[in-house]
C-alpha positions in Angstrom: -12.2 -24.3 -10.2 -12.3 -20.4 -10.7 -12.7 -18.5 -7.3 -11.7 -15.5 -5.8 -11.4 -15.6 -2.3 -10.7 -12.6 0.2 -9.1 -13.3 4.1 -8.5 -10.6 5.9 -8.8 -9.8 9.7 -6.1 -8.3 12.7 -2.7 -9.1 13.0 -2.0 -12.7 14.2 -5.4 -13.6 13.4 -5.3 -17.0 11.5 -5.9 -15.2 8.1 -2.8 -17.1 6.9 -3.4 -20.5 8.2 -7.0 -20.6 7.2 -5.9 -19.4 3.4 -3.6 -22.9 3.1 -6.7 -24.5 4.8 -8.8 -23.4 2.2 -6.4 -24.0 -1.0 -6.0 -27.7 0.6 -9.3 -28.0 -0.7 -8.8 -27.0 -4.5 -8.1 -30.2 -6.5 -4.9 -30.3 -8.3 -1.3 -30.2 -7.6 0.1 -26.4 -8.9 0.1 -24.7 -6.2 1.8 -20.9 -6.3 2.3 -18.7 -3.0 3.4 -15.0 -3.9 4.6 -13.4 -0.7 4.9 -9.5 -0.9 6.8 -9.7 2.5 10.2 -8.3 2.3 12.2 -9.2 5.5 14.2 -6.6 6.5 14.7 -7.8 10.1 15.7 -11.1 11.7 12.2 -11.3 13.3 10.7 -11.3 10.2 13.2 -13.8 8.2 12.3 -15.7 11.0 8.5 -15.3 10.3 9.0 -16.1 6.8 10.7 -19.2 7.5 8.0 -20.2 9.6 5.6 -19.7 7.2 7.7 -21.3 4.4 8.0 -24.7 6.5 4.1 -24.5 7.6 3.4 -24.7 3.4 5.5 -27.3 2.8 7.2 -28.4 -0.2 4.3 -28.7 -2.6 4.5 -25.0 -3.3 6.0 -22.8 -5.5 6.8 -19.5 -4.2 7.0 -16.4 -5.8 8.5 -12.6 -4.2 6.9 -9.8 -5.4 6.7 -7.5 -3.4 5.5 -4.7 -5.8 4.9 -6.4 -9.3 2.0 -8.7 -7.9 -0.7 -8.0 -10.0 2.3 -9.4 -12.8 2.8 -12.2 -10.9 -0.9 -13.1 -11.1 -1.2 -12.9 -14.9 1.9 -14.4 -15.9 1.3 -17.6 -13.5 -2.1 -17.7 -13.4 -2.9 -20.7 -16.3 0.3 -22.4 -14.6 -1.8 -23.1 -11.2 -4.5 -24.4 -9.8 -4.1 -22.3 -6.8 -2.2 -19.2 -6.1 -2.3 -18.0 -2.5 -1.3 -13.7 -2.3 -0.2 -13.4 1.5 -0.5 -10.2 2.1 -1.6 -7.8 0.5 -0.8 -5.2 3.3 2.6 -5.8 3.0 2.2 -5.1 -0.8 0.6 -1.4 -0.3 3.4 -0.6 2.1 6.0 -1.8 -0.5 4.1 0.5 -2.9 3.7 3.4 -0.9 7.0 3.3 0.3 8.0 3.6 -3.2 6.2 6.4 -4.5 3.5 9.4 -2.9 1.6 9.8 -5.8 -1.5 8.8 -6.0 -1.8 8.2 -10.1 0.4 5.7 -9.4 -1.1 4.1 -6.6 -4.5 3.9 -8.2 -2.8 2.2 -11.4 -1.4 -0.8 -9.0 -5.1 -1.0 -7.4 -6.4 -1.0 -10.7 -4.3 -3.7 -12.1 -4.8 -5.8 -9.1 -8.5 -5.9 -9.4 -7.9 -6.5 -13.2 -5.4 -9.6 -12.7 -7.5 -11.0 -9.9 -11.2 -10.6 -12.4 -9.0 -12.0 -15.0 -7.2 -15.4 -13.5 -8.7 -18.6 -14.5 -7.1 -20.1 -11.3 -8.7 -19.9 -7.7 -6.9 -17.1 -6.5 -6.8 -16.8 -2.5 -5.7 -13.0 -0.8 -4.4 -12.4 2.6 -5.0 -8.3 4.2 -4.6 -7.1 7.4 -7.8 -5.0 8.5 -5.8 -2.0 10.0 -8.8 0.6 9.7 -10.2 -0.6 13.0 -7.9 0.8 15.2 -7.1 5.0 16.5 -6.6 7.2 14.1 -2.6 7.3 13.3 -0.8 10.2 14.4 1.1 11.0 11.5 0.6 12.1 7.5 2.3 8.2 6.3 0.3 6.6 8.8 -2.6 7.6 7.9 -2.3 7.2 3.8 -1.2 4.2 4.3 -4.0 3.3 6.4 -6.6 5.3 3.6 -5.1 3.1 0.9 -5.2 -0.3 2.6 -8.9 0.4 3.0 -9.4 1.4 -0.5 -7.6 -1.5 -1.6 -9.5 -4.4 0.7 -13.1 -2.5 -0.4 -12.0 -3.2 -4.4 -10.7 -6.9 -3.3 -13.6 -7.8 -1.8 -16.1 -6.2 -4.0 -14.5 -8.4 -6.8 -14.2 -11.6 -4.6 -16.5 -14.9 -4.5 -16.3 -15.0 -0.8 -15.1 -12.6 1.7 -13.9 -13.9 5.4 -12.9 -12.0 8.4 -10.9 -13.8 10.8 -10.9 -13.1 14.6 -9.1 -15.2 17.0 -8.7 -18.1 14.6 -12.8 -18.0 13.6 -13.5 -17.3 10.1 -16.8 -15.6 9.2 -18.2 -15.8 6.1 -19.0 -12.5 5.5 -19.9 -12.6 1.7 
């Protein structure tokens, strides 16, 4: 079943857990988890290990800190469902690699194209970072702006959009 689902919300709001719950309702055994996080410290490594245990053995994990669109394109025909967790890390990875807006825009366009052409269900997870205060530095403001742009574009091409708040999924599209 081809369906694009976008889950976003604040940190620790239950987004990843809900993405896995939704993936359980999708028929088929070929499950691919695309991870975008690059664990740079011990605490983040522990988080990654905890998420891996939550997923269980039934998932193939692909690490794609920057090549997310390519990972979707290369694997959508092999999968019944792809879960991407999370777009926010992906954006951070790209911004830390380049500050060229044209390059960033190409990454975003490639992501949208890969989602729109995927032949399997794709569930994407992202943080909502624009609901807080205006950051006090240019890099943080740029990150917030790009994240907002990506979230808007992914929501626009998704069949369902779910806001997570305090562990409660709220369907908004």
